C-alpha positions in Angstrom: -13.5 -10.5 9.2 -14.6 -7.7 11.5 -17.9 -7.3 13.4 -19.3 -4.6 15.7 -17.8 -1.7 13.7 -17.9 1.7 15.2 -16.8 5.1 13.9 -14.0 6.4 16.1 -13.4 9.8 14.4 -12.7 11.7 11.3 -9.2 13.2 11.0 -7.6 15.7 8.5 -3.9 16.4 8.2 -1.1 16.7 5.7 -0.3 13.5 3.7 3.0 11.8 4.0 5.6 12.2 1.3 8.7 14.2 0.4 8.8 17.5 2.2 9.7 19.4 -1.0 6.6 18.0 -2.8 3.4 20.0 -3.2 1.6 19.5 0.2 -1.5 17.4 0.0 -4.2 16.8 2.6 -5.6 13.4 3.6 -9.0 12.8 5.3 -9.2 9.6 7.4 -12.4 8.0 8.7 -11.2 5.7 11.5 -13.3 2.8 12.6 -12.8 0.1 15.1 -14.3 -3.3 15.5 -13.8 -6.8 16.8 -11.2 -8.7 14.7 -12.0 -12.3 13.9 -9.1 -14.3 12.5 -5.7 -13.0 11.2 -5.5 -9.8 9.2 -4.2 -10.1 5.7 -2.8 -7.5 3.4 -4.9 -7.1 0.2 -5.9 -4.7 -2.6 -3.7 -1.6 -2.3 -2.3 -2.7 1.1 1.1 -4.4 0.4 2.1 -5.1 4.0 0.8 -5.1 7.6 2.8 -4.5 10.7 2.1 -4.0 14.4 3.0 -0.7 16.0 3.3 -0.4 19.8 3.9 2.3 22.3 7.7 1.8 22.4 8.0 2.1 18.6 9.2 5.3 16.9 6.3 7.6 16.1 8.3 9.3 13.4 7.9 6.2 11.2 4.2 6.9 11.0 2.3 9.0 8.5 1.9 12.6 9.8 -1.9 12.2 10.2 -1.4 9.2 12.5 1.4 10.7 14.6 0.0 14.3 14.7 -3.8 13.7 15.1 -4.9 10.1 15.5 -2.6 8.7 18.2 -2.9 11.8 20.4 -6.7 11.7 20.1 -6.8 8.0 20.9 -4.5 8.5 23.9 -6.5 11.4 25.3 -9.8 9.6 24.9 -8.4 6.5 26.6 -9.0 4.3 23.5 -5.3 3.4 23.6 -4.1 2.8 27.2 -0.4 3.6 26.5 1.8 5.2 29.1 3.1 8.1 27.1 1.3 10.9 25.2 3.1 11.2 21.9 6.5 11.7 20.2 
């Protein structure tokens, strides 16, 4: 369960997938809120994992690595020590 939901931003970038495939664009509406309880994968989400500042950014979807993380760092929403890959 989540409460106090707030829109963080809307991001558009190329979708992940094979580089030789026809490029596709993804639009992400990112929200944040207060998490109550443990998150559980459901519906089309098969697995959840935590990603931290010391993890490899290249494991992320392009939209997250290229647009979302840099924006969250610049705006101070994530207080990580580095600024990107």
